[in-house]
N, C-alpha and C positions, 0 to 999 in steps of 0.2 A: 635379502641383503647378504653380501659377502663381507664377512668380518675377519680381520687379522687381529688376533689377540697375542700380545707378547707377554712372556712370563706366565703362560696359562697353566704351567705345572706347579706354580707357586700357590701360596695360600689364598690370596684374594682372587688372583686370576682364574684359578680352577673353580672357585665358587661362582664367579661371573659366567664362565662357560656353562656350568651346570644350570644356571638360571636361564641363560639365553637359548639353550637347546630345547627348552620347553616350548619355544615359539616355532611355528611352522614356516615362518618367512625368513629364516636365518640359516646360513651355512658358515662354519667357523674353521679357520686355520689357526692352529696354536703353534707359535714359534717360541721355543724355550731352549736355553743352552744346557739345562740340567746340571747346573752347579750344585753345590751342597744344599742350597735352599729350594731348588726346583726338584720336586719329588714326583716321579712318574706315577707313583701309587695314588697321588691325588686325582689322577684322571681315569683310573681303572673303571669306574662305574659308567663312564660315557665314552670310553676309548673306541668302542665298536659302533657308535652312533653313525648312521648313514650320512649325516650332514656335518661330520667332524673329521678333521685330519690333523696329524701331528708332524711337525718338522723340527728336528733338533738343529739349532743354529745359534751362533753367536752374532748378535747384532753388529758388533764391531768388525766382523770379518765379511767383507763385501761378497765374496764368492758363496758363502753360506747363506747370507741373507737373500741373495738373488734367487735362490732355489724356491723361496716362498712366493716370489712375485711372478708367477706364471699366469696371473689374472689381475684385473684391476679391482681393488677392494672399495666397498662403499665406506667402510670405517676401519681405521687402525685404533684399537684400544690398547694403550701402551702402559702395561703394568710392570714390565721387566725392570728390575732394579736390585742393586745391592742395598740392603736396608738395615743392617744390624749396627747400631751405634758403637758398641764396644769393639767390633772388628774394624770399623773405620778409624778408630783411635789408634789401634795397633798398626794398621797399614791402610792408607787411604787410596793407594794407586788404583786398585780394581774398581773402587767406587767412582773415580773420575772416568775410567774407561767405560764402564757399563752405563752409568747414569747420565753422563754428558755426551760422550762419543756415540753411544748407542742411540740416544735421543736424536742427535744430529743426523745419524744415518737414516732414521725413519722420516724426519722432516724433509730430507732430500728426496726420499721416495714420493712423498706427497707433492713436493714442488715439481717433480718430473712427471706427475700425472699417474703414478702407479697406485695411488689411493686418493679417494675424493675428500675425506675428512679424517681428523685425528683427535682423540681425547688423550691428553697426557695426565696420568694419575700421579698426583704429588702428595704432599704431606703438610700437616700443620707445623712441623718442626722448622720449616723454612722461615717462619715468623720470629723464631727465637723464644724467649721466655717471658712469662707474665708475672707481675707481682700480685699478691693476694687481692689487692683492692682494684686491680685493673679490669677493664671490660674485656670480654672475650675477643679473640682475633676476628677481624672482619677482612674482607677481600682487598680493601685499599691500604691495609697496614703495610708499612715498609718491611722488606725482608731483612732479617738479622740473624742468620744461622749461627749456632754456637758450637757445632762439632763438624768434623769432616763429612759425615754422611749428609747432614742437613745442608751443608754448603754445596755438596755435589747436586742435591735435588734443587736447591735454589738456582744454581747455575743452569740446570736443565730447564727450569721454569722460564728463566730470562731468555734462554735460547729460543724456546717456543714462542714467547711473546715477540721476540725480534723478527721471527719469520712471519708472524701475523702482520706486524707493522711494516716490514720491508717488502714482503711479497704478497700481502693480503691472503696468506695461506689460511685455509679453513680449519682452524685449530681451536680447541678449548682446553682449559685446565681445571681439574678438580683437586682440592686439598682436603684430605680427610684427617680426622683425629685417630687415636690409637684403635686399631682393629683387634677383635678377638673372636674366637669361634673354633669349630672343628677344623682339623687338618693343618693347624698352624705349627710352624717348626718349633721343636722342643727347646730351642735356645731362647725363645721369646718369653716375656715375663709371665703371662698367665699359664701357658702350658708347663713352663718350668716349675712354677709354684705347685701346680697340680701333681706333676711327676714326683717332686720331692715329698709332698704330703702323702701321697699314696705309698711311697716307699720308706716313710719315716726317716727321710734325710733332712739335713739342715737346709733351711730356706734362707738364702742370702738376701739381705735387705740393705740397699745403699743408704749411707748417711743416717739421717734421723727417721727415714721412712715417710716423710711428709710431702714429698714431691707429688704433685697433682697432675693427673691426666684425665682427658675426656674420652670415655670408652664408647666405641661404636661397634655393634654386632655386625659381623661381616656380611650377613645376608641383607641387612639394611643398606650397607654401603653399596652393594652390587645393584640393588634396586635404584639407588640414587644415580649411579652411573648410567643405567638404562634410561632413566628419566632425562638426564642431560643429553644423552644420545638422541632422544626423541624430541625434546623440547628446548634444549639449550641454545643460546645465541652465540654464533661464531665470534671468537675473539674474547669471550667472557671467561671469568674465573668463578668457580662455585665452591664454597666451603661446605663440607659434609661432616656434621658432628652428631654425636649421640645424645648430647645434653646430659651426660652422666659423669660429672666430675667426682673423682675419688682419689684419696691419697693412696700411695702404693701399699701402705700398711693396712688401710681399710679393705683393699682388694684381697690381700693375703688373709686377713681375718675372716672375710666372708667365705672364702674357699675352705679354710680350716673348719669353720662352723658347719658348712654343708657336708663335709667329709667326716665330721666327728673327730677331728684331730686336735692336738694340744697346741696352744700358742707358743709353748717352749721350743717348737721346731724353728722359730724365727731366730736368725743370727744376724746381727748388725755387722756390716762390713764397711770398709773405707769407701767414701763416696766416689762415684765415677767422675773422671775429668770432664769439665764442661757440662755438668749435669743441669739441665734446665729445670727450674723450680716448678713451673706451672704451665700447662697448655689448656686452653679452653677455646672452643669454636663457636662463633656466632653464625648460625646457619639460616638467619632470617632471609637471605636472598633466595636460596633454593626453596625454602618453605613457601615464600610468597609468590615468586615468579614461576616456579615449576611445580608447585603444590606437592612437594615431597616432604615426608616427615618420617623419622625413625619409628618403626613399629614395636621394637623390643625395649622394655626397661632393662636396666643393667642386671638386676637380680634374675629376671627371666632368661636373658641371654646367657648369663653366667651359669645358671643351672643346666641349660641345654648343652653348653660347652663342657662342663665337668662330666655330665652324664656320658657324652660322646667319648671322652678320653678314658673314662672308667670302662666302658664297653669295648674300647679299642686300645687297651693298654699296650699290646704288642707293637702298635704303631710307634710308640715312644722309642723303643729300643733300636729299631731300624733307623729311625730318624737321627738318634744320637750317634750311631755308628758312622753316619754319613757326614757328621759335622766336621 
């Protein structure tokens, strides 16, 4: 199979490439613009693999994107996105460009026969926020994004759906809960907490710290995408969750306990604008129809994540310089 992976120098994309290169039946082209969140260091361990190539390109610039389409791909796996909520609140323009226009450019490539199928990687944030007593998000829930990042991803999802409905384009959508694991950008919640704890710096905690997220270990997420690629039904949406709901404060406390650090490092700060209270994923559909299930408990995945950052602490500083 010929695969085009967009955003493959990013956190989840690089893990997906690492997983798929273990197969003998796959060749991968990685297209990444290498913005601050795309880090070429994430690809160093497989950069010389004989079935891998890298092309630096912005999806929204046709001349650059065309360089990657010197062949017909069996799949486009579309990870590339601007994904940091705080940055989207400060300036949403680049989120609209990358997340919506970039997705449109790829859909057009599929429509013109340059690729046979496409999986669009989305997020549970498109569903909005849950109350404590509400059931987890299911695939039929109406989209109700509450911040510019989530709105840009919801727009991309609807665009993908429209191309399926209008052109019968062979596309699928996955919506995942919060990912964590090695190689994640240091601006993200878990690596930021680990960095602050290791360096005895104050750990900022929004609001009362009781906002809830469902945490998914990145390797489990990548296995789910591979499963959708192999077994998924065209036109369908699949939620991918870790079944690990935790408050932000609980996550911080677990990290501090593992590192032997004091709770006094936590500093409460003014809550984020449009801060969703709770996310939770109902992954029944992918469990029952595709026989996928997360393999890591939160504690197990978190230990593996912390250990990696401790062993690769220098990775933090280069990542922070690029922010």
